[in-house]
NUVO-799851 format. One record per residue (C-alpha): residue in three letters; x, y, z. Coordinates in steps of 0.2 Angstrom, whole numbers, plus 5000, padded with zeros to 4 digits. Example, Ala and Ser with C-alpha at 12.3 -4.5 7.8 and 13.67 -1.06 7.14 Angstrom:
% NUVO-799851
ala506249785039
ser506849955036
//
This chain:
% NUVO-799851
unk498050345075
unk497550325058
unk498650365042
unk497550515039
unk498350595054
unk500050555048
unk501450695047
unk502450725031
unk504150625030
unk503650505044
unk503750335044
unk502350235051
unk501850025052
unk500249975047
unk499249895061
unk497649875053
unk496549905039
unk494749925043
unk494049945026
unk492749855015
unk493449675010
unk493649724991
unk494649884996
unk495749795008
unk496049654997
unk496649784984
unk497749864995
unk498549695001
unk498849664983
unk499749814981
unk500849764996
unk500049855011
unk499649735023
unk499949725043
unk501749765047
unk502149855032
unk503150015033
unk502350175026
unk502950345025
unk501950495021
unk502650605006
unk501250735005
unk499650765015
unk498650895005
unk497350985012
unk496050925000
unk496150755007
unk497350664996
unk498750585005
unk500350534995
unk501250375003
unk502650264999
unk502350085002
unk503749944997
unk504650084986
unk503050124977
unk502150294979
unk500250294980
unk499050434980
unk497450384992
unk496050464998
unk495450535015
unk494050395016
unk495350265013
unk496750335024
unk495650365039
unk495250175040
unk497050135040
unk497850115059
unk499550135060
unk500950175074
unk502450275072
unk504150205070
unk505350295083
unk507050275080
unk508650325091
unk508850315111
//
């Protein structure tokens, strides 16, 4: 699934960044790499996604979030 499809207050793990190399490098410099935990804080209808990565909140657009592959973190038995 992509980060754009993420549910609010749900934790995901980044699997793959499928972006142009300059955008990918920028996100990696901000701490978003494969294996990083990401929490979706808000998914606005206009396309803006508010996420928390390594303790920092970011706002990213739909064009970027739909190119970040994630998997949901499941807790419990």
